[in-house]
N, C-alpha and C positions, 0 to 999 in steps of 0.2 A: 494869524496862525498860532501865536502863543496862547491866545484865549481859547482857540479850538482845541489845542492839545490839553490845556488845563481842564477844560470841560470834559473831554474824553477820559482823562486821568481820574477826575472826580467821580465820573459815572462808572469807573472801572471797566471801560470798554477797551482801554489799552493800559499797559504798564511800562514804566521806564526802567531800563537796565543800563546804567551808565549813560552814554550818549544816544542810546537806541530805544525806540518805542516798539513794543511787541503786543500782539493780541494775547490776552491771558489764556493759557492752556494750548496755545498754538504749537504745533510740531515745527521745530526749526530744521530746515533742510538746507544743506550747502548748495549754493547756486553758482553755476558756471558764468563768469563774467566776460568770456572771450568775445562775445558778440554785442556787448553793450556799447552803444555809440557815445555815450557821455563819458569823457575821460575822468571826470570827478567821481563817477560811480565805480570806476575800475581801480581807484586808489585803495591800497590795503586798509587804510584807516576806516574805510566804509564797510568793512566786514565786522559784523557783530561777534563778540567773543563766543556767544552761544552757537553761532554758525561754524566757527572754528572747532568748537567742541564736537559738534555733529559730524564734521568732516573727519576728525580724529577717530571717533567711534566707528564711522563707516569704513575707514581704511583698516582698522584693527579687526573688525568683524570679518571683512573679506580676506584678510591676509593671515589671521591668527597670530599676529605679532609683527613688529617692525622695529628697526633701529631708529634712533632719533632722526638721523639724516633722511632715512627712507620716509618717515612720517612727514617731515617738512616738505620734501619734494612731492609726495603724493597729495598732500593738502593743497599745495600750490597748483598742481595740475587739476584737481577737482574744481578749484576756483577759476580755472581757465587761463592761468598764467603760464607762458612758455618758459620763463625764467623766474627764479625766486629772488626777490629783492632782499636786501638786508632788513628792511622794515618788516616785510612779511615773515621772514625767518624769525625775527625777534618776537613777533606777535604769536606765532605758532609755538615757539619755545616757552613763552610765558603761559600759554594755555596748557601745554604739557606739564609744566611745573605746578600750576594751580590744580589741574585735575589729579595729579599724583598726590598732592597734599590732601585733597578731598577724598583720596582713595578711589577715584573713578578710573584710574589707570594703575597698573602694577608693573613690576619688572620681573623678568625671568631671564637671568644671565644678562646678555647685551640687548635683549628684546624688551620693548614696551608692549604690554598686552592689556586686554580688558580683564578686570579681576576674575571673572568667571572662567577665563581661559587659562589662568595660572595654576589650575589644579591638575 
């Protein structure tokens, strides 16, 4: 498997982002894991940071802004979790912080918004 991954990386058929492999240029879409039969695939650490970013943008596009807690809960529901674990909460908070530092998210009072919504 490692040789196949290395070959695909060398051929630029896939790219590595941390522990995750993605197709170059692929649109990352948040996936509902509620019906996944494999418990290991339901673990929060199996969610790619890019997928969390996509969930955050989706929530903010639909709601025109949300508090930090609302974002965490909404992302959790998008991924198919009935309850938000401490681990998932931390992962979403980390992505909110990273996206804020990258200026992919902005604040408007108590709300987090997409930058184009802050005008």
